[in-house]
KEPA-690735 format. One record per residue: residue number from 1; residue in one letter; x negated, y negated, z negated of N, C-alpha, C, O in turn. Coordinates in Angstrom, 3 decimals, always signed. Each point is the difference from the previous one (the first is absolute). Layout:
// KEPA-690735
REC;NUM;A;X;Y;Z;X;Y;Z;X;Y;Z;X;Y;Z
...
***
This chain:
// KEPA-690735
REC;1;M;+12.389;-5.586;-24.737;-1.065;-0.459;-0.865;-1.200;+0.913;+0.236;+0.120;+1.225;-0.037
REC;2;E;-1.246;-1.823;+0.272;-1.196;+0.766;+0.299;-0.888;+0.075;-1.236;-0.654;-0.975;-0.370
REC;3;L;+0.640;+2.155;-0.267;-0.789;+0.167;-1.225;-1.496;-0.001;+0.256;-0.777;-0.418;-0.859
REC;4;S;+0.365;+0.880;+2.029;-1.435;+0.120;+0.261;-0.697;-1.358;-0.124;-1.152;-0.068;-0.430
REC;5;R;+1.835;-0.997;+0.799;-0.578;-1.344;-0.116;-0.282;-0.337;-1.461;-1.048;-0.562;-0.320
REC;6;H;+1.982;+0.906;-0.564;-0.178;-0.277;-1.422;-1.072;+0.906;-0.626;-0.791;-0.438;-0.835
REC;7;V;+0.784;+1.690;+1.252;-1.013;+0.940;-0.500;-1.393;-0.479;+0.403;-0.927;+0.017;-0.810
REC;8;E;+0.785;-0.443;+2.060;-1.302;-0.500;+0.468;-0.416;-1.249;-0.773;-1.184;-0.176;-0.286
REC;9;A;+2.135;-0.693;-0.057;-0.323;-1.209;-0.762;-0.498;+0.362;-1.397;-0.957;-0.594;-0.496
REC;10;I;+1.605;+1.566;-0.132;-0.441;+0.440;-1.332;-1.380;+0.642;+0.084;-0.856;-0.241;-0.851
REC;11;Q;+0.645;+1.058;+1.881;-1.304;+0.625;+0.189;-1.083;-1.052;+0.213;-1.103;+0.126;-0.532
REC;12;S;+1.409;-1.145;+1.295;-0.958;-1.072;+0.236;-0.330;-0.738;-1.295;-1.158;-0.333;-0.252
REC;13;D;+2.180;+0.078;-0.568;-0.228;-0.660;-1.289;-0.900;+0.844;-0.899;-0.902;-0.523;-0.654
REC;14;L;+1.154;+1.834;+0.629;-0.824;+0.882;-0.823;-1.434;+0.062;+0.514;-0.943;+0.002;-0.790
REC;15;A;+0.775;+0.048;+2.103;-1.338;+0.042;+0.582;-0.750;-1.296;-0.297;-1.202;+0.021;-0.265
REC;16;S;+1.906;-1.141;+0.308;-0.640;-1.289;-0.325;-0.458;-0.033;-1.447;-1.093;-0.476;-0.310
REC;17;A;+1.947;+0.991;-0.576;-0.370;+0.032;-1.421;-1.203;+0.920;-0.216;-0.889;-0.318;-0.789
REC;18;A;+0.859;+1.452;+1.482;-1.119;+0.933;-0.142;-1.270;-0.586;+0.610;-1.104;+0.327;-0.435
REC;19;G;+1.253;-1.196;+1.444;-1.155;-0.607;+0.650;-0.739;-0.995;-0.871;-1.089;-0.447;+0.361
REC;20;L;+1.659;+0.093;-1.499;-0.660;-0.930;-0.907;-1.188;+0.643;-0.700;-0.872;-0.699;-0.516
REC;21;G;+0.835;+2.024;+0.497;-1.106;+0.713;-0.649;-1.094;+0.319;+0.999;-0.123;-0.647;+1.040
REC;22;D;-0.671;+1.658;-1.372;-1.092;+0.412;+0.888;+0.540;+0.859;+1.146;+1.210;+0.197;+0.114
REC;23;D;-2.109;+0.314;+0.732;+0.414;+0.790;+1.164;+0.702;+1.289;-0.400;+0.953;+0.417;+0.658
REC;24;A;-1.416;+0.218;-1.733;+0.624;+1.251;-0.446;+1.438;-0.258;-0.462;+0.898;+0.796;+0.273
REC;25;T;-0.693;-1.896;-0.963;+1.355;-0.347;-0.458;+0.896;-0.309;+1.191;+1.160;+0.411;+0.023
REC;26;A;-1.680;-1.125;+0.959;+0.767;-0.322;+1.200;+0.394;+1.276;+0.745;+1.134;+0.122;+0.463
REC;27;E;-2.068;+0.832;-0.344;+0.292;+1.271;+0.679;+1.041;+0.801;-0.772;+0.909;+0.578;+0.595
REC;28;A;-1.039;-0.543;-1.918;+0.988;+0.705;-0.824;+1.377;-0.648;+0.144;+1.012;+0.697;+0.070
REC;29;G;-0.975;-2.004;-0.027;+1.260;-0.720;+0.186;+0.629;+0.293;+1.346;+1.216;+0.167;+0.100
REC;30;R;-2.053;-0.104;+0.952;+0.508;+0.315;+1.343;+0.618;+1.391;+0.034;+1.082;+0.188;+0.558
REC;31;R;-1.762;+0.783;-1.150;+0.516;+1.380;-0.035;+1.295;+0.088;-0.800;+0.941;+0.693;+0.387
REC;32;L;-0.909;-1.406;-1.509;+1.184;+0.018;-0.854;+1.201;-0.607;+0.711;+1.097;+0.553;-0.070
REC;33;T;-1.281;-1.666;+0.745;+1.123;-0.634;+0.698;+0.516;+0.886;+1.124;+1.203;+0.043;+0.259
REC;34;S;-2.108;+0.663;+0.406;+0.417;+0.920;+1.052;+0.812;+1.159;-0.576;+0.993;+0.421;+0.592
REC;35;A;-1.417;+0.090;-1.743;+0.691;+1.125;-0.625;+1.366;-0.404;-0.569;+0.879;+0.847;-0.161
REC;36;L;-0.705;-2.108;-0.136;+1.244;-0.471;-0.622;+1.124;-0.296;+0.988;+1.110;-0.318;-0.426
REC;37;E;-1.357;+0.409;+1.703;+0.993;-0.411;+0.997;+1.352;+0.683;-0.177;+1.020;-0.686;-0.077
REC;38;S;-0.981;+2.011;+0.010;+1.293;+0.697;-0.115;+0.674;-0.295;-1.336;+1.222;-0.128;-0.064
REC;39;S;-2.006;+0.020;-0.993;+0.566;-0.334;-1.308;+0.611;-1.395;+0.006;+1.072;-0.212;-0.566
REC;40;L;-1.745;-0.732;+1.200;+0.537;-1.359;+0.091;+1.316;-0.021;+0.768;+0.935;-0.695;-0.396
REC;41;Q;-0.852;+1.450;+1.493;+1.238;+0.036;+0.778;+1.140;+0.574;-0.826;+1.109;-0.533;+0.027
REC;42;L;-1.366;+1.615;-0.764;+1.052;+0.590;-0.839;+0.444;-0.960;-1.094;+1.193;-0.096;-0.290
REC;43;R;-2.124;-0.610;-0.315;+0.344;-0.969;-1.056;+0.832;-1.143;+0.565;+0.949;-0.457;-0.638
REC;44;L;-1.300;-0.001;+1.825;+0.790;-1.067;+0.614;+1.408;+0.473;+0.355;+0.958;-0.763;-0.117
REC;45;L;-0.830;+2.014;+0.549;+1.330;+0.561;+0.250;+0.807;+0.088;-1.291;+1.202;-0.267;-0.008
REC;46;D;-1.871;+0.643;-1.086;+0.680;+0.042;-1.297;+0.500;-1.386;-0.404;+1.104;-0.141;-0.526
REC;47;V;-1.921;-0.877;+0.775;+0.406;-1.376;-0.314;+1.234;-0.380;+0.812;+0.930;-0.608;-0.529
REC;48;L;-0.919;+0.966;+1.813;+1.158;-0.308;+0.841;+1.246;+0.746;-0.467;+1.098;-0.557;+0.019
REC;49;A;-1.255;+1.807;-0.435;+1.144;+0.771;-0.498;+0.564;-0.630;-1.270;+1.217;-0.078;-0.166
REC;50;E;-2.092;-0.369;-0.728;+0.465;-0.673;-1.215;+0.686;-1.317;+0.334;+1.004;-0.352;-0.619
REC;51;A;-1.534;-0.372;+1.583;+0.629;-1.257;+0.418;+1.393;+0.271;+0.563;+0.939;-0.749;-0.269
REC;52;A;-0.808;+1.824;+1.054;+1.308;+0.347;+0.553;+0.985;+0.329;-1.117;+1.160;-0.407;+0.064
REC;53;L;-1.605;+1.139;-1.088;+0.878;+0.314;-1.129;+0.412;-1.260;-0.760;+1.153;-0.133;-0.409
REC;54;D;-2.095;-0.789;+0.222;+0.329;-1.266;-0.661;+1.025;-0.789;+0.801;+0.929;-0.578;-0.564
REC;55;L;-1.102;+0.556;+1.880;+0.966;-0.701;+0.838;+1.364;+0.674;-0.050;+1.026;-0.681;-0.017
REC;56;D;-1.003;+2.006;-0.007;+1.268;+0.745;-0.108;+0.799;-0.438;-1.219;+1.212;-0.195;+0.084
REC;57;S;-1.891;+0.041;-1.214;+0.701;-0.360;-1.229;+0.570;-1.413;+0.064;+0.906;-0.327;-0.766
REC;58;Q;-1.413;-0.516;+1.661;+0.472;-1.373;+0.115;+1.068;-0.177;+1.078;+0.628;-1.056;+0.078
REC;59;L;-0.417;+2.062;+0.742;+0.970;-0.105;+1.088;+1.387;+0.412;-0.478;+0.144;+0.942;-0.779
REC;60;S;+0.862;-1.650;+1.246;+1.368;+0.371;-0.355;+0.535;+1.059;+0.959;+0.885;+0.774;-0.366
REC;61;S;-1.408;-0.733;+1.579;+0.411;+1.037;+0.944;-1.220;+0.418;+0.809;-0.911;-0.798;+0.224
REC;62;G;+0.899;+2.021;+0.202;-1.103;+0.520;+0.796;-1.200;+0.365;-0.854;+0.019;-0.089;-1.228
REC;63;R;-1.074;+0.506;+1.938;-1.224;+0.397;-0.696;-1.185;-0.261;+0.921;+0.158;-0.188;+1.206
REC;64;V;-1.337;+0.181;-1.796;-1.238;-0.193;+0.758;-0.746;+1.318;+0.009;-0.174;+0.630;-1.043
REC;65;E;-0.265;-0.215;+2.217;-0.749;+1.242;+0.141;-1.384;-0.303;+0.564;-0.185;-0.949;+0.763
REC;66;V;-0.780;+1.776;-1.156;-1.328;-0.063;+0.597;-0.072;+1.147;+0.989;+0.118;+1.166;-0.378
REC;67;R;-0.311;-1.500;+1.646;-0.094;+1.024;+1.044;-1.371;-0.086;+0.634;-0.568;-1.081;+0.150
REC;68;L;+0.043;+2.244;+0.221;-1.316;+0.045;+0.630;+0.149;+0.197;+1.499;+0.747;+0.863;+0.461
REC;69;A;-1.467;-1.676;+0.285;-0.125;+0.162;+1.445;-1.471;+0.322;+0.239;-0.825;-0.898;+0.168
REC;70;G;+0.514;+2.178;-0.155;-1.406;+0.411;+0.021;-0.580;-0.241;-1.379;+0.446;+0.614;-0.970
REC;71;R;-1.423;-1.488;+0.861;-0.583;-0.343;-1.305;+0.441;-1.381;-0.464;-0.411;-0.466;-1.062
REC;72;D;+1.250;-0.188;+1.863;+0.432;-1.356;-0.309;+1.388;+0.004;-0.633;+0.954;+0.491;+0.605
REC;73;P;-0.832;-1.034;-1.820;+1.303;-0.037;-0.662;+0.855;-1.163;+0.496;-0.507;-1.015;+0.477
REC;74;Q;+1.816;+1.198;-0.606;+0.950;-1.059;+0.314;+1.005;-0.063;-1.138;+0.478;+1.034;-0.468
REC;75;L;-0.154;-2.245;+0.021;+1.074;-0.195;-0.972;+1.269;-0.228;+0.807;+0.077;-0.938;+0.793
REC;76;I;+0.923;+1.802;-0.998;+1.227;-0.034;+0.783;+1.190;-0.200;-0.936;+0.120;+0.691;-1.011
REC;77;F;+0.755;-1.633;+1.346;+1.235;-0.181;-0.755;+1.065;+0.886;+0.622;+0.232;-0.053;+1.208
REC;78;V;+0.426;+0.877;-2.043;+1.044;+0.909;+0.456;+1.290;-0.420;-0.679;+0.081;-0.033;-1.228
REC;79;E;+0.932;-0.288;+2.029;+1.279;-0.437;-0.559;+0.758;+1.180;-0.591;-0.244;+1.152;+0.359
REC;80;D;+1.171;-1.454;-1.273;+0.784;+1.041;-0.660;+0.834;+0.821;+0.965;+0.298;+1.160;-0.282
REC;81;A;+0.082;-1.729;+1.404;+0.821;+0.728;+0.955;-0.686;+1.279;+0.460;+0.674;+0.995;+0.265
REC;82;V;-1.998;-1.001;-0.165;-0.738;+1.203;+0.394;+0.117;+1.062;-1.077;+0.165;+1.181;+0.306
REC;83;A;-0.248;-1.591;-1.567;+0.098;+0.954;-1.097;+1.398;+0.597;-0.089;+0.154;+1.138;-0.442
REC;84;A;+0.875;-1.892;+0.859;+1.374;+0.492;-0.072;+0.236;+1.146;+0.971;+0.934;+0.779;-0.193
REC;85;E;-1.757;-0.654;+1.233;+0.145;+1.090;+0.953;-0.357;+1.343;-0.608;+0.399;+1.040;+0.524
REC;86;E;-1.138;-1.043;-1.613;-0.442;+1.230;-0.640;+0.668;+0.122;-1.364;-0.618;-0.304;-1.020
REC;87;P;+1.875;+0.747;+0.991;+0.675;+0.067;-1.292;-0.652;+1.032;-0.909;-0.381;+1.086;+0.436
REC;88;A;+0.264;-1.445;-1.693;-0.584;+0.909;-0.981;+1.042;+1.027;-0.406;+1.177;-0.328;-0.147
REC;89;T;-1.597;+1.544;-0.031;+0.908;+1.018;-0.496;+0.042;-0.103;-1.515;-0.957;-0.475;-0.611
REC;90;P;+2.050;+0.913;-0.008;+0.097;-0.118;-1.459;-1.194;+0.655;-0.683;-0.421;+1.100;+0.359
REC;91;G;-0.108;-1.800;-1.347;-1.124;+0.527;-0.761;-1.354;-0.417;+0.536;-1.022;+0.218;-0.650
REC;92;D;+1.005;-0.824;+1.849;-1.280;-0.450;+0.555;-0.442;-1.273;-0.701;+0.800;-0.907;-0.229
REC;93;D;-2.076;+0.850;-0.108;-0.574;-1.207;-0.573;-1.024;-0.504;+0.997;-1.092;+0.555;+0.121
REC;94;L;+1.455;-1.619;+0.597;-0.861;-0.504;+1.061;-0.858;-1.168;-0.460;-0.314;-0.885;+0.795
REC;95;S;-0.063;+0.871;-2.053;-0.782;-1.115;-0.504;-1.503;+0.282;-0.003;-0.786;-0.930;-0.183
REC;96;A;+0.369;+2.154;+0.376;-1.429;+0.331;-0.035;-0.635;-0.296;+1.355;+0.619;+0.198;+1.046
REC;97;R;-1.854;-0.673;-1.081;-0.751;-0.293;+1.226;-1.344;+0.701;-0.061;-0.614;+0.115;-1.060
REC;98;I;+0.170;+0.352;+2.222;-1.354;+0.516;+0.119;-0.574;-0.534;+1.304;+0.739;-0.369;+0.913
REC;99;T;-2.041;+0.333;-0.840;-0.674;-0.353;+1.246;-0.483;+1.297;+0.617;-0.696;+0.787;-0.642
REC;100;L;+1.068;-0.573;+1.879;-0.337;+1.238;+0.689;-0.812;-0.339;+1.243;+0.453;-0.758;+0.857
REC;101;R;-1.629;+1.311;-0.766;-0.845;-0.231;+1.173;+0.042;+1.255;+0.859;-0.334;+1.093;-0.459
REC;102;L;+0.750;-1.264;+1.719;+0.141;+1.115;+0.927;-0.905;-0.191;+1.207;-0.263;-1.131;+0.409
REC;103;P;-0.212;+2.224;+0.158;-0.698;-0.121;+1.284;+0.983;-0.537;+1.049;+1.200;+0.256;-0.095
REC;104;D;-1.692;-0.990;+1.083;+0.861;-0.618;+1.004;+0.880;+1.018;+0.720;+1.173;-0.271;+0.258
REC;105;L;-1.729;+1.442;+0.070;+0.793;+1.011;+0.710;+1.144;+0.525;-0.857;+1.104;+0.200;+0.507
REC;106;L;-1.345;+0.026;-1.794;+1.052;+0.478;-0.890;+1.073;-1.070;-0.179;+1.190;+0.314;-0.008
REC;107;K;-1.598;-1.569;-0.136;+0.960;-1.091;-0.147;+0.889;-0.089;+1.236;+1.210;-0.195;-0.114
REC;108;A;-1.811;+0.338;+1.294;+0.771;-0.046;+1.249;+0.998;+1.150;+0.063;+1.133;-0.184;+0.444
REC;109;A;-1.551;+1.379;-0.891;+0.905;+1.152;+0.004;+1.146;-0.201;-0.982;+1.140;+0.351;+0.305
REC;110;V;-1.424;-0.913;-1.488;+1.044;-0.284;-0.986;+0.980;-1.021;+0.564;+1.214;+0.169;-0.122
REC;111;Q;-1.736;-1.231;+0.740;+0.864;-1.045;+0.568;+0.882;+0.570;+1.106;+1.177;-0.351;+0.098
REC;112;K;-1.737;+1.224;+0.734;+0.769;+0.611;+1.089;+1.122;+0.877;-0.564;+1.128;-0.040;+0.491
REC;113;A;-1.439;+0.829;-1.519;+1.022;+0.850;-0.624;+1.091;-0.843;-0.648;+1.183;+0.322;+0.103
REC;114;A;-1.586;-1.413;-0.777;+0.971;-0.889;-0.650;+0.884;-0.677;+1.040;+1.213;-0.098;-0.188
REC;115;D;-1.807;-0.370;+1.284;+0.778;-0.625;+1.069;+0.996;+0.987;+0.586;+1.128;-0.368;+0.329
REC;116;G;-1.547;+1.632;-0.198;+0.888;+1.036;+0.519;+1.217;+0.235;-0.894;+1.069;+0.370;+0.486
REC;117;E;-1.232;-0.585;-1.784;+1.114;+0.167;-0.940;+0.729;-1.313;-0.256;+1.014;-0.026;-0.698
REC;118;G;-1.529;-1.062;+1.259;+0.645;-1.296;-0.172;-0.166;-0.598;-1.395;+0.871;-0.733;-0.469
REC;119;I;-1.993;+1.044;-0.198;-0.262;-0.529;-1.339;-1.400;-0.594;-0.025;-0.772;+0.165;+0.945
REC;120;S;+0.453;-0.853;-2.025;-1.340;-0.582;-0.122;-1.025;+1.089;-0.322;+0.346;+1.096;-0.440
REC;121;A;-1.596;-1.427;+0.669;-1.076;+0.942;-0.325;-0.023;+0.273;-1.498;-0.252;+1.129;-0.421
REC;122;N;+0.514;-2.156;-0.389;+0.028;+0.183;-1.451;+1.078;+1.012;-0.396;-0.259;+0.911;-0.786
REC;123;A;+1.479;-1.075;+1.338;+1.088;+0.929;-0.314;-0.342;+1.415;+0.452;+0.318;+0.972;-0.686
REC;124;W;-0.969;-0.861;+1.846;-0.364;+1.320;+0.503;-1.013;+0.669;-0.930;+0.126;+1.187;-0.303
REC;125;I;-1.128;-1.941;-0.149;-1.019;+0.551;-0.900;+0.631;+0.413;-1.325;-0.334;+1.055;-0.540
REC;126;V;+1.253;-1.886;+0.002;+0.679;+0.341;-1.250;+0.771;+1.304;+0.160;-0.058;+0.867;-0.872
REC;127;R;+0.786;-0.722;+1.989;+0.748;+1.248;+0.256;-0.935;+1.203;+0.101;+0.263;+1.056;-0.576
REC;128;A;-1.366;-1.235;+1.321;-0.941;+1.112;+0.179;-0.596;+0.425;-1.335;-0.141;+1.194;-0.262
REC;129;L;-0.209;-2.153;-0.580;-0.550;+0.332;-1.316;+1.051;+0.686;-0.869;-0.304;+0.965;-0.700
REC;130;A;+1.540;-1.463;+0.745;+1.073;+0.612;-0.795;+0.237;+1.445;+0.436;+0.170;+0.890;-0.834
REC;131;R;-0.161;-0.667;+2.153;+0.186;+1.375;+0.499;-1.148;+0.917;-0.423;+0.213;+1.159;-0.358
REC;132;A;-1.409;-1.688;+0.405;-1.176;+0.809;-0.362;+0.015;+0.377;-1.474;-0.546;+1.035;-0.382
REC;133;L;+1.167;-1.868;-0.447;+0.021;+0.264;-1.437;+1.241;+0.748;-0.474;+0.104;+0.333;-1.181
REC;134;E;+0.844;-0.061;+2.086;+1.196;+0.742;-0.386;-0.388;+1.422;-0.409;-0.841;+0.630;+0.641
REC;135;P;+1.464;-0.131;-1.715;-0.292;+1.383;-0.388;+0.523;+0.964;+1.063;+1.093;-0.179;+0.538
REC;136;R;-1.869;+1.170;-0.257;+0.387;+0.995;+1.002;+0.190;+1.333;-0.693;-0.741;+0.338;-0.922
REC;137;P;+1.724;+0.414;+1.360;+0.208;+1.312;-0.622;-1.202;+0.906;+0.263;-0.538;+0.056;+1.105
REC;138;S;+0.145;+0.642;-2.150;-1.143;+0.892;+0.166;+0.463;+1.281;+0.669;+1.100;+0.487;-0.260
REC;139;R;-1.926;+0.039;+1.102;+0.325;+1.238;+0.707;-0.530;+1.183;-0.788;-1.163;+0.039;-0.401
REC;140;V;+2.025;+0.898;+0.196;-0.398;+1.219;-0.680;-0.401;+1.002;+1.072;+0.791;+0.324;+0.886
REC;141;Q;-1.991;+0.150;-0.969;-0.498;+0.937;+0.994;+0.429;+1.416;-0.379;-0.167;+0.436;-1.139
REC;142;S;+0.707;+0.245;+2.091;+0.417;+1.380;-0.218;-0.806;+0.891;+0.936;-0.221;-0.338;+1.162
REC;143;S;-0.201;+1.448;-1.669;-0.802;+0.898;+0.827;+0.854;+0.716;+1.039;-0.541;+0.588;+0.936
REC;144;K;+1.875;-0.625;-1.082;+0.893;+0.688;+0.930;+0.512;-0.938;+1.098;+0.744;+0.420;+0.886
REC;145;R;-1.139;-1.658;-0.952;+0.509;-0.982;+0.927;-1.060;-0.324;+1.043;-1.166;-0.219;-0.326
REC;146;I;+1.586;+0.192;+1.573;-0.901;-0.361;+1.086;+0.511;-1.288;+0.624;+1.177;-0.131;+0.339
REC;147;Q;-2.084;-0.801;-0.200;+0.360;-1.258;+0.653;-0.919;-0.196;+1.176;-1.146;+0.451;+0.006
REC;148;G;+1.673;-1.134;+0.990;-0.856;-0.285;+1.145;+0.811;-0.239;+1.254;+1.197;-0.280;-0.056
REC;149;F;-1.863;+0.395;+1.182;+0.594;-0.270;+1.293;-0.219;+1.243;+0.846;-1.091;+0.569;+0.039
REC;150;A;+2.146;-0.170;+0.628;-0.104;+1.188;+0.865;+0.482;-0.319;+1.379;+0.891;-0.830;+0.182
REC;151;R;-1.468;+1.476;+0.785;+0.401;-0.175;+1.382;+0.295;+1.375;+0.589;-0.762;+0.947;-0.194
REC;152;S;+1.873;-0.850;+0.912;+0.338;+1.316;+0.566;-0.080;-0.021;+1.494;+0.251;+1.017;+0.647
***
């Protein structure tokens, strides 16, 4: 799905409406439509995410995901068999959703790491976040203790 086409159509509609006034109003409308481009794209992505959630609630099996290919979103149906590959550990609540926007290079690195472990990128990110939030024992610094690397 190409969002830029829809964003341009909305911008054109706004510019036409602004063109009904004088030249100053038309110029202000042109500037405003140009400034709204990124906001319009984010709002359209939000609409697609809500649509995917609505479809999820109506499906008896599987789920609908919104995936980005560059700046273009795709609605993807994912069957339950894929979710079964990632068993939840006791106490995990996998009902929360967030939208995460990553730079292309970081996304590629996450996907490569996940492929190396034989799990999905989502499962890999969940594991990485869980590890980052695990409590770590605090180190007590002693003035009599020397740490480091030595070469002889």
